LOPAKE-731888 format. One line per 5 residues: their letters; for each residue y negated, x, z negated of N, C-alpha, C. Coordinates in pm, whole numbers. Layout:
N
A = Y/X/Z/Y/X/Z/Y/X/Z | ...
***
This chain:
383
MGGPA = 1054/2073/1353/1001/1997/1305/864/2066/1263 | 791/2150/1378/726/2264/1352/671/2377/1279 | 797/2436/1220/818/2540/1144/726/2513/990 | 784/2425/913/711/2419/809/789/2547/686 | 740/2586/615/816/2644/482/886/2575/359
VRVRL = 1019/2562/464/1123/2462/370/1273/2599/439 | 1313/2617/366/1462/2701/445/1531/2551/423 | 1645/2575/493/1762/2498/575/1850/2587/543 | 1949/2534/480/2112/2595/434/2210/2470/555 | 2320/2534/609/2447/2523/665/2526/2472/590
WDGSV = 2586/2343/635/2756/2338/584/2840/2454/614 | 2850/2563/717/2869/2675/708/2850/2814/578 | 2734/2755/506/2704/2873/437/2583/2927/508 | 2550/2938/616/2441/3007/711/2297/2968/651 | 2219/3057/647/2063/2995/598/1970/3025/738
LEPAG = 1876/2911/749/1755/2979/834/1623/2953/727 | 1581/3077/737/1458/3114/659/1305/3056/707 | 1220/3030/647/1083/3040/749/1017/3152/718 | 905/3160/788/820/3282/799/769/3322/699 | 706/3199/588/676/3256/429/786/3211/332
DAVGT = 706/3188/228/806/3195/69/824/3024/87 | 941/2957/93/1032/2850/111/967/2720/14 | 908/2642/4/930/2550/-107/1035/2511/-190 | 1115/2494/-88/1232/2451/-104/1386/2489/-29 | 1434/2391/-37/1564/2421/65/1623/2269/53
IFLHD = 1645/2243/224/1750/2148/257/1870/2159/283 | 1985/2119/204/2103/2158/235/2177/2070/394 | 2200/2081/484/2236/1998/588/2441/2026/514 | 2498/1873/483/2620/1910/471/2768/1914/571 | 2692/1838/721/2786/1840/860/2689/1851/938
PDAMW = 2786/1922/1071/2714/1941/1150/2677/1828/1243 | 2702/1696/1203/2663/1600/1279/2523/1567/1205 | 2472/1570/1082/2367/1569/1016/2244/1625/1093 | 2316/1761/1159/2214/1861/1204/2154/1771/1330 | 2260/1757/1405/2235/1640/1555/2157/1520/1521
QILLD = 2199/1440/1411/2100/1337/1407/1956/1374/1363 | 1919/1447/1284/1762/1501/1261/1757/1605/1396 | 1802/1631/1484/1770/1680/1615/1677/1579/1686 | 1767/1485/1694/1752/1368/1787/1686/1246/1714 | 1645/1201/1603/1522/1111/1522/1514/1134/1373
ADLQL = 1486/1271/1341/1432/1275/1221/1359/1166/1156 | 1254/1136/1189/1213/1005/1162/1306/946/1108 | 1412/884/1150/1471/801/1075/1583/807/985 | 1633/966/1058/1722/1014/1010/1737/1119/866 | 1605/1142/845/1646/1242/739/1663/1183/648
GNLWV = 1569/1039/609/1591/956/481/1727/874/447 | 1770/871/622/1934/785/613/2009/879/552 | 2027/1010/618/2124/1110/514/2115/1200/401 | 1955/1122/377/1947/1194/222/2014/1064/141 | 1971/944/147/2047/810/82/2250/816/60
EKRLS = 2280/862/174/2424/868/239/2504/1027/155 | 2364/1060/97/2423/1220/26/2522/1332/165 | 2460/1294/258/2541/1428/378/2362/1510/392 | 2248/1515/298/2131/1580/306/2094/1595/108 | 2059/1688/112/2025/1756/-30/1908/1844/-56
VEGDL = 1854/1842/-152/1740/1943/-166/1776/1998/-290 | 1726/2132/-290/1711/2189/-361/1544/2223/-411 | 1536/2183/-525/1319/2184/-557/1285/2021/-561 | 1139/2029/-537/1090/1898/-588/1111/1823/-434 | 1173/1698/-460/1162/1661/-283/1014/1590/-217
ATILT = 953/1565/-344/796/1511/-293/754/1620/-214 | 795/1757/-288/758/1892/-247/715/1903/-133 | 873/1900/-63/948/1972/41/930/1814/186 | 909/1717/103/872/1627/185/719/1627/246 | 666/1673/169/478/1690/170/474/1809/291
ELFRH = 573/1935/272/545/2015/331/589/1973/500 | 690/1909/504/743/1826/665/651/1761/695 | 634/1660/665/498/1578/714/384/1691/720 | 352/1763/693/239/1870/726/235/1920/881 | 350/1988/882/397/2021/981/484/1929/1116
REPPS = 484/1784/1124/582/1751/1194/478/1703/1318 | 575/1727/1394/537/1695/1508/525/1561/1561 | 482/1505/1687/464/1387/1759/590/1295/1754 | 593/1198/1728/739/1130/1744/832/1175/1868 | 969/1168/1801/1050/1185/1944/1057/1111/2038
WIWRL = 1112/1231/2170/1075/1202/2294/1127/1030/2327 | 1247/1030/2246/1283/881/2255/1217/761/2276 | 1121/796/2163/1061/677/2095/920/690/2198 | 880/815/2276/795/820/2359/810/723/2476 | 962/749/2541/937/668/2621/991/493/2599
VPRQF = 917/448/2482/929/273/2463/791/249/2425 | 784/137/2542/662/50/2611/555/31/2477 | 420/94/2503/373/47/2362/373/-162/2280 | 411/-179/2451/365/-354/2437/517/-369/2336 | 620/-318/2377/765/-319/2274/738/-315/2120
IERRL = 640/-248/2125/620/-171/1955/519/-310/1928 | 427/-317/1941/320/-405/1908/395/-546/1904 | 473/-574/1995/542/-734/1935/645/-728/1830 | 696/-615/1770/761/-587/1674/649/-625/1544 | 532/-602/1550/444/-598/1458/368/-726/1417
RQDRA = 426/-846/1529/439/-978/1499/427/-1039/1395 | 341/-1078/1306/389/-1162/1214/376/-1294/1215 | 433/-1377/1219/381/-1524/1180/470/-1558/1108 | 400/-1717/1057/416/-1750/929/553/-1691/852 | 702/-1747/900/818/-1726/896/837/-1618/877
TATDN = 792/-1506/922/839/-1371/934/731/-1297/845 | 659/-1333/792/564/-1289/734/621/-1254/571 | 684/-1442/510/733/-1443/409/855/-1368/415 | 953/-1360/493/1054/-1307/438/1085/-1151/462 | 929/-1110/524/944/-970/515/870/-905/389
ARHHY = 785/-1044/311/744/-992/179/802/-1052/66 | 930/-1076/108/1022/-1123/21/1180/-1039/-34 | 1120/-952/101/1258/-904/114/1211/-771/14 | 1112/-701/31/1037/-578/-36/998/-636/-183 | 952/-748/-225/875/-749/-361/989/-845/-430
DVGND = 1076/-946/-390/1138/-1016/-473/1300/-932/-460 | 1322/-807/-488/1435/-733/-535/1422/-729/-677 | 1332/-798/-738/1311/-819/-906/1218/-789/-956 | 1145/-834/-1070/1025/-773/-1168/1116/-680/-1257 | 1221/-674/-1327/1261/-580/-1385/1267/-433/-1342
FYELF = 1290/-474/-1234/1297/-325/-1099/1193/-242/-1082 | 1078/-344/-1070/939/-276/-1070/894/-226/-1192 | 909/-287/-1301/903/-286/-1414/927/-140/-1469 | 999/-78/-1399/1081/67/-1462/952/149/-1403 | 853/116/-1309/815/253/-1268/644/211/-1249
LDERM = 609/93/-1265/470/76/-1256/409/32/-1372 | 269/46/-1386/233/19/-1539/219/-113/-1561 | 163/-103/-1711/228/-268/-1802/170/-367/-1723 | 80/-403/-1640/11/-480/-1567/69/-534/-1434 | 165/-377/-1414/256/-413/-1231/156/-397/-1147
VYTCA = 52/-290/-1144/-7/-301/-1072/37/-275/-902 | 57/-307/-817/154/-191/-698/56/-135/-607 | -81/-122/-594/-187/-50/-520/-237/92/-601 | -296/166/-503/-359/286/-548/-438/260/-673 | -416/326/-738/-508/320/-870/-639/456/-867
YFPTP = -698/402/-955/-835/470/-950/-861/566/-1073 | -827/733/-1055/-832/811/-1158/-959/859/-1201 | -1028/832/-1284/-1162/887/-1347/-1168/1057/-1363 | -1044/1072/-1399/-985/1200/-1369/-853/1262/-1372 | -770/1327/-1284/-701/1341/-1296/-582/1307/-1406
EATLE = -671/1366/-1505/-618/1355/-1659/-546/1260/-1700 | -606/1100/-1640/-608/1025/-1700/-457/926/-1683 | -434/850/-1748/-295/786/-1746/-281/686/-1641 | -161/658/-1613/-153/597/-1512/-211/447/-1541 | -196/383/-1651/-259/255/-1744/-394/253/-1738
EAQVA = -417/378/-1751/-587/409/-1737/-639/356/-1587 | -603/415/-1526/-617/471/-1388/-572/315/-1295 | -518/211/-1342/-514/112/-1283/-647/-12/-1295 | -631/30/-1474/-774/-35/-1503/-901/-5/-1415 | -919/87/-1416/-1049/156/-1380/-1029/136/-1247
KLEHI = -931/119/-1107/-922/40/-998/-970/-53/-998 | -898/-174/-1104/-970/-265/-1077/-1110/-306/-1106 | -1167/-254/-1207/-1275/-232/-1268/-1360/-172/-1169 | -1331/-107/-1086/-1359/-13/-975/-1384/-127/-840 | -1320/-234/-798/-1326/-343/-728/-1426/-423/-732
CAKLN = -1377/-449/-866/-1567/-562/-939/-1655/-509/-935 | -1687/-393/-981/-1804/-323/-987/-1848/-288/-813 | -1733/-300/-712/-1797/-290/-578/-1857/-475/-557 | -1804/-561/-554/-1804/-709/-538/-1910/-744/-593 | -1965/-672/-708/-2069/-727/-795/-2092/-849/-835
LRPGE = -1934/-897/-914/-1928/-1007/-942/-2008/-1069/-1061 | -2024/-1201/-1074/-2118/-1297/-1102/-2072/-1392/-1183 | -2084/-1395/-1305/-2046/-1558/-1347/-2046/-1653/-1301 | -1918/-1790/-1280/-1962/-1888/-1232/-1916/-1845/-1075 | -1892/-1762/-1059/-1889/-1717/-892/-1692/-1773/-876
HVIEA = -1721/-1783/-757/-1571/-1843/-654/-1507/-1751/-633 | -1382/-1648/-652/-1308/-1575/-544/-1218/-1660/-522 | -1138/-1597/-387/-1043/-1580/-342/-979/-1484/-311 | -857/-1451/-352/-786/-1354/-328/-676/-1355/-219 | -637/-1295/-92/-504/-1278/-26/-434/-1195/-53
GCGWG = -293/-1211/-66/-175/-1115/-162/-201/-1074/-292 | -190/-1131/-366/-272/-1085/-511/-134/-1036/-571 | -28/-990/-548/58/-944/-555/114/-1001/-717 | 130/-952/-892/192/-972/-950/48/-1069/-1096 | -93/-1084/-988/-190/-1129/-1024/-286/-1040/-1147
ALALH = -265/-915/-1128/-364/-843/-1207/-493/-825/-1213 | -496/-826/-1079/-679/-809/-1014/-763/-993/-1070 | -667/-1053/-1056/-710/-1217/-1012/-699/-1203/-1198 | -626/-1165/-1297/-663/-1201/-1430/-776/-1131/-1511 | -807/-992/-1431/-925/-926/-1471/-1038/-953/-1464
MARHH = -1063/-1036/-1318/-1148/-1051/-1277/-1219/-1222/-1360 | -1080/-1249/-1382/-1110/-1373/-1477/-1168/-1345/-1576 | -1106/-1248/-1678/-1107/-1264/-1784/-1230/-1173/-1856 | -1262/-1051/-1780/-1365/-961/-1751/-1492/-1004/-1717 | -1527/-1094/-1632/-1625/-1157/-1554/-1681/-1286/-1526
GVTVT = -1586/-1344/-1545/-1615/-1501/-1605/-1642/-1578/-1451 | -1544/-1542/-1352/-1504/-1601/-1225/-1360/-1670/-1205 | -1382/-1804/-1148/-1243/-1856/-1089/-1214/-1790/-987 | -1077/-1785/-978/-1025/-1751/-864/-836/-1822/-856 | -871/-1809/-715/-750/-1906/-615/-698/-1788/-570
AFNVS = -574/-1769/-614/-486/-1612/-536/-371/-1656/-492 | -351/-1625/-302/-224/-1648/-252/-130/-1562/-259 | 9/-1579/-235/126/-1457/-231/212/-1521/-167 | 253/-1517/-143/440/-1551/-37/541/-1547/-114 | 523/-1409/-202/620/-1387/-239/656/-1459/-375
REQVA = 818/-1566/-378/813/-1613/-474/858/-1606/-642 | 901/-1435/-642/918/-1375/-779/744/-1346/-828 | 655/-1263/-731/577/-1232/-806/434/-1341/-875 | 461/-1459/-754/396/-1579/-807/438/-1648/-917 | 555/-1667/-989/611/-1700/-1070/584/-1619/-1191
YAREV = 575/-1448/-1173/562/-1346/-1273/388/-1398/-1365 | 258/-1377/-1218/167/-1409/-1200/108/-1556/-1325 | 175/-1626/-1293/151/-1792/-1343/191/-1783/-1539 | 320/-1715/-1524/367/-1673/-1670/244/-1632/-1749 | 204/-1521/-1686/112/-1420/-1770/-17/-1480/-1791
AEKQG = -70/-1546/-1667/-176/-1653/-1680/-182/-1724/-1816 | -93/-1814/-1813/-39/-1904/-1915/-87/-1831/-2068 | 23/-1710/-2092/34/-1637/-2211/-108/-1625/-2228 | -199/-1530/-2143/-350/-1506/-2207/-446/-1591/-2173 | -404/-1697/-2178/-454/-1838/-2173/-590/-1866/-2044
LSDRV = -557/-1822/-1914/-614/-1799/-1791/-615/-1897/-1667 | -529/-1995/-1729/-433/-2051/-1630/-548/-2185/-1610 | -631/-2209/-1655/-761/-2289/-1633/-869/-2255/-1557 | -911/-2080/-1569/-965/-2062/-1408/-861/-1972/-1337 | -767/-1897/-1315/-696/-1848/-1195/-593/-1915/-1171
EFVED = -555/-1962/-1036/-451/-2047/-1004/-398/-1935/-850 | -290/-1943/-874/-150/-1907/-807/-111/-1982/-722 | -114/-1950/-596/-117/-2023/-480/58/-1934/-406 | 147/-2044/-366/270/-1962/-305/265/-2035/-189 | 171/-1961/-101/169/-1983/55/101/-1816/114
DYRNI = 115/-1880/250/48/-1764/360/-106/-1765/359 | -180/-1673/344/-338/-1674/357/-364/-1704/419 | -319/-1726/582/-376/-1842/676/-359/-2017/640 | -342/-2029/530/-322/-2160/550/-443/-2182/381 | -540/-2062/359/-605/-2059/262/-751/-2160/300
EGTCD = -774/-2283/187/-872/-2387/202/-984/-2352/132 | -1059/-2402/138/-1176/-2400/40/-1268/-2328/56 | -1406/-2284/6/-1463/-2225/-6/-1487/-2127/-129 | -1585/-1966/-121/-1564/-1899/-222/-1666/-1818/-189 | -1723/-1739/-288/-1851/-1657/-291/-1803/-1525/-251
VFVSV = -1662/-1465/-304/-1668/-1388/-310/-1478/-1351/-198 | -1393/-1295/-155/-1301/-1278/-73/-1236/-1125/-64 | -1131/-1088/-167/-1082/-1039/-187/-930/-1037/-128 | -914/-891/-66/-742/-848/-39/-698/-683/-62 | -599/-645/-172/-615/-564/-196/-416/-582/-137
GMLEH = -417/-466/-43/-290/-417/-13/-229/-500/24 | -250/-605/141/-187/-717/168/-178/-679/339 | -325/-604/399/-347/-590/511/-228/-549/611 | -190/-418/502/-73/-380/603/14/-453/626 | 63/-559/599/171/-682/619/93/-793/724
VGNDH = -24/-771/705/-82/-900/831/-39/-852/973 | 27/-755/991/19/-719/1153/-100/-702/1260 | -115/-569/1365/-214/-535/1402/-210/-694/1512 | -157/-766/1532/-179/-842/1584/-228/-1013/1605 | -242/-998/1414/-316/-1142/1396/-484/-1091/1303
YAELQ = -513/-978/1312/-641/-947/1236/-737/-1036/1256 | -773/-1084/1384/-859/-1165/1437/-845/-1329/1338 | -700/-1338/1318/-640/-1475/1266/-693/-1427/1126 | -711/-1324/1046/-729/-1334/874/-936/-1332/908 | -973/-1288/1051/-1101/-1297/1001/-1140/-1394/994
DVIDR = -1067/-1530/1049/-1097/-1693/1078/-1108/-1726/962 | -964/-1705/871/-970/-1774/745/-1118/-1716/662 | -1147/-1537/662/-1249/-1555/571/-1371/-1625/635 | -1408/-1632/761/-1533/-1689/793/-1493/-1822/758 | -1443/-1892/726/-1425/-1999/767/-1455/-2112/583
TLTPH = -1400/-1960/468/-1427/-1948/341/-1524/-1903/277 | -1595/-1797/311/-1710/-1724/265/-1795/-1800/273 | -1895/-1857/174/-2008/-1854/158/-2131/-1816/236 | -2221/-1871/278/-2352/-1816/368/-2395/-1687/292 | -2395/-1650/201/-2427/-1494/123/-2315/-1478/3
GRGLV = -2181/-1486/93/-2070/-1420/10/-2097/-1254/82 | -1945/-1224/-1/-1921/-1063/49/-1782/-1020/-6 | -1717/-942/66/-1541/-944/26/-1515/-834/36 | -1392/-780/41/-1347/-640/-11/-1212/-668/-9 | -1134/-509/148/-1020/-557/181/-981/-347/147
HTIGR = -856/-378/76/-782/-251/23/-669/-220/99 | -692/-120/209/-578/-100/273/-506/51/287 | -359/8/317/-342/191/325/-348/192/521 | -430/299/522/-473/314/661/-398/459/736 | -462/477/845/-428/575/914/-559/696/993
NREQR = -528/829/1043/-665/821/1121/-615/842/1230 | -516/813/1293/-454/794/1428/-359/642/1427 | -360/637/1562/-281/491/1554/-183/535/1570 | -98/483/1499/80/523/1482/166/433/1439 | 281/378/1463/357/341/1405/401/350/1279
LSRWI = 437/311/1136/484/349/1064/642/376/1066 | 672/495/953/809/536/938/897/425/984 | 986/494/1117/1089/335/1127/1167/328/1035 | 1207/469/933/1281/434/836/1268/353/698 | 1073/367/714/1042/284/546/1029/132/644
TENVF = 1025/95/785/1035/-47/818/1165/-98/847 | 1234/-14/880/1412/-37/805/1473/-56/718 | 1417/-3/586/1462/25/483/1377/-56/395 | 1261/-49/355/1185/-95/295/1076/-194/303 | 977/-131/384/900/-271/472/925/-260/584
PNAYP = 971/-383/631/1001/-472/783/847/-531/801 | 866/-420/950/677/-467/1055/532/-383/946 | 568/-324/858/432/-314/826/378/-204/940 | 253/-200/897/218/-126/988/33/-88/916 | 31/17/912/-124/92/874/-235/103/964
PTLFE = -359/41/962/-450/54/1061/-530/191/1024 | -604/221/1165/-707/304/1175/-839/216/1101 | -919/279/1080/-1087/211/1069/-1072/135/1218 | -1077/189/1323/-1084/164/1430/-1025/7/1463 | -938/19/1446/-840/-140/1422/-862/-236/1338
MKEVF = -924/-187/1221/-971/-277/1179/-1102/-345/1206 | -1150/-341/1287/-1299/-355/1363/-1233/-541/1358 | -1127/-559/1423/-1078/-682/1469/-1080/-792/1292 | -1070/-764/1220/-1050/-810/1108/-1243/-874/1082 | -1300/-767/1085/-1456/-777/1061/-1579/-816/1188
EPRLA = -1525/-798/1294/-1636/-812/1382/-1628/-932/1462 | -1722/-1044/1533/-1809/-995/1580/-1940/-1075/1411 | -1833/-1163/1346/-1862/-1226/1242/-1884/-1223/1139 | -1879/-1024/1039/-1871/-987/982/-1901/-845/974 | -1984/-795/855/-2047/-698/873/-1984/-603/740
VLDVE = -1957/-457/789/-1926/-323/710/-1987/-274/596 | -2019/-315/519/-2167/-187/407/-2072/-142/330 | -1973/-64/358/-1918/49/246/-1793/81/315 | -1738/174/327/-1616/243/310/-1614/346/228 | -1478/338/160/-1457/418/104/-1268/517/106
NLRRH = -1291/648/115/-1155/649/116/-1074/723/-6 | -978/660/-49/-902/685/-196/-747/815/-167 | -741/844/-60/-645/930/-21/-564/1000/-154 | -627/1040/-174/-635/1153/-301/-581/1053/-466 | -614/969/-441/-601/854/-608/-500/840/-544
YALTS = -444/854/-418/-301/743/-392/-171/891/-393 | -219/964/-351/-141/1023/-400/-44/1067/-529 | -183/1100/-639/-165/1062/-767/-112/931/-827 | -138/838/-780/-24/782/-804/66/733/-805 | 116/762/-673/253/772/-606/358/899/-658
RHWLR = 281/997/-753/286/1077/-809/386/1017/-973 | 283/984/-1010/328/884/-1160/431/781/-1127 | 401/718/-1014/580/643/-1024/676/683/-989 | 656/787/-913/797/884/-893/882/933/-980 | 801/1019/-1089/840/1016/-1185/886/924/-1296
RFQAA = 833/790/-1248/896/725/-1391/989/652/-1336 | 979/661/-1196/1144/591/-1158/1255/704/-1161 | 1199/836/-1115/1301/913/-1180/1357/888/-1269 | 1288/895/-1377/1307/925/-1539/1404/785/-1527 | 1412/691/-1458/1485/540/-1504/1578/509/-1421
ERSAT = 1625/642/-1344/1696/646/-1227/1851/565/-1252 | 1880/567/-1391/2043/516/-1408/2020/410/-1470 | 1919/337/-1491/1849/169/-1489/1828/87/-1331 | 1776/180/-1270/1756/100/-1135/1886/92/-1076 | 1987/220/-1075/2096/200/-1024/2146/86/-1089
ELAGE = 2153/50/-1191/2232/-47/-1248/2227/-185/-1224 | 2063/-203/-1256/1961/-294/-1148/2002/-401/-1014 | 1974/-236/-906/1997/-299/-792/2128/-216/-677 | 2179/-145/-799/2319/-16/-703/2248/108/-660 | 2396/194/-619/2276/323/-598/2243/328/-505
RTARV = 2257/220/-349/2173/318/-296/2064/231/-252 | 2075/134/-312/1879/48/-315/1801/129/-385 | 1884/226/-508/1796/326/-615/1796/432/-564 | 1871/522/-426/1830/652/-350/1752/600/-256 | 1759/493/-188/1636/436/-82/1543/465/-192
WQFYL = 1493/392/-292/1354/375/-308/1306/515/-367 | 1422/602/-483/1373/728/-479/1315/812/-362 | 1394/785/-251/1319/881/-132/1215/813/-71 | 1212/669/-79/1047/601/0/911/667/-142 | 942/680/-236/860/682/-320/805/793/-315
AGVVA = 966/920/-297/906/1036/-260/802/1111/-157 | 852/1001/-34/767/979/97/643/964/78 | 588/852/3/441/793/-37/369/924/-89 | 427/957/-144/355/1111/-240/307/1225/-130 | 446/1230/-58/426/1320/71/302/1282/143
SFEAS = 321/1128/243/221/1127/305/67/1109/252 | 55/1072/155/-83/1105/103/-103/1224/52 | -62/1351/1/-97/1455/-18/-72/1489/111 | -21/1508/203/-32/1526/378/-100/1477/462 | -196/1372/420/-278/1303/464/-254/1251/588
TLELF = -124/1224/627/-47/1143/688/-87/990/716 | -86/963/553/-177/858/551/-295/796/447 | -372/721/466/-514/700/405/-524/594/336 | -605/588/245/-619/458/158/-767/385/184 | -798/301/232/-963/204/268/-959/110/175
QVVFT = -1057/103/117/-1168/-5/85/-1269/-7/152 | -1292/-123/199/-1417/-147/271/-1497/-252/197 | -1573/-245/182/-1684/-375/134/-1732/-425/250 | -1779/-567/268/-1857/-656/407/-1885/-807/344 | -1974/-837/421/-2065/-903/379/-2049/-1008/521
RVGND = -2083/-1089/505/-2164/-1180/654/-2285/-1108/727 | -2260/-1096/895/-2385/-1059/945/-2499/-1109/919 | -2606/-1008/899/-2797/-1096/851/-2751/-1122/713 | -2684/-1083/637/-2716/-1166/513/-2828/-1072/445 | -2877/-1073/392/-2980/-989/338/-3021/-1017/203
RIAWT = -2891/-1080/125/-2942/-1122/-11/-2827/-1008/-70 | -2799/-863/-58/-2733/-805/-138/-2793/-678/-114 | -2728/-597/-209/-2811/-517/-314/-2871/-407/-212 | -2986/-348/-224/-3130/-276/-181/-3006/-142/-197 | -2974/-80/-356/-2927/41/-369/-2783/47/-397
RDYMY = -2686/128/-394/-2549/97/-541/-2577/159/-634 | -2711/156/-769/-2766/163/-852/-2642/52/-913 | -2622/-115/-873/-2551/-158/-1005/-2410/-123/-982 | -2358/-37/-913/-2209/-34/-960/-2236/56/-1049 | -2332/131/-1106/-2320/212/-1226/-2404/144/-1330
GTESD = -2445/7/-1328/-2479/-46/-1466/-2635/-34/-1482 | -2717/8/-1411/-2831/64/-1391/-2950/-74/-1329 | -2882/-124/-1250/-2950/-230/-1199/-2896/-384/-1240 | -3011/-447/-1306/-2961/-538/-1354/-2905/-711/-1282 | -2864/-705/-1164/-2824/-772/-1117/-2832/-730/-924
GHV = -2842/-670/-879/-2764/-584/-744/-2824/-634/-668 | -2914/-761/-635/-2920/-806/-517/-3101/-855/-516 | -3152/-853/-376/-3265/-867/-364/-3291/-1012/-302
***
């Protein structure tokens, strides 16, 4: 594991001490647990924790952060697997994409309400200060996106992968736009439609239960927050085709996605237990979404904001552990606790990044001359 500052206590009471001060202790409760970690730590560390054959003393997320910072490349077993095989598993046809999304998101809205904010925003927040509440930071994130897009009343927005609808509703209510939002999760679409009805926004926001590849019509703004991870790196050109056929000549858009600094598959434990076929791209890989028909205007990395966001989620989930167990069963509750701790660790250790990319069509000169429009110092932002 590369020599992390973590103490390991074995089943017979013996202890392996790190070179420096330990941030916590891992307990291995049987010899087979040790061999499983040695052969494939990427998969087995989470499995053993869920099965209670591994436990920790200290903060789970902090221990995982230390492990991730020192983690060596994928095990020799997976280095023998041809790259083509791994990529093939990441292809997302319509049926597979729908099944994968429902596997994750249709666990039940009550389950997500245990740890998300009141608007049910399940993507990276934007903290004006580290002391801001999760609710404040999620509203700030919605507004941060709207500011980057320079929304104007009367414009039409298409959103691909809308979650529980918070961004679409925020754009319509506070920026006077109409929104058509697409999502393959039945649970999320039903929830979003209900909220839109309660807020009196059903005439300005339409939630469509469908795959992004079936999007039709035109829009002034195209936005996708937290969907690219599920598109599959074999389908980025298809997403570009969708944007190209829907975006008006002077339109603009934003893609918000978890990413990496080097090409690497997502943890097998996550893809097998939480996010089937998910893949966080590098910025280089994302060129397939934009080039040659779209031009990138702005890139921002919000990694530290996601680390803090997931810390909030983990604390809330741990406080509601009993309710989570009652709703989904003990195994699912433990899977999610380990998953959320792993999300914290991945962003704190910078093994994952969070990219926001603003784009427009190639050759479009009707864009802001400076970024002043984001801060309210330029009346229109277009030239």
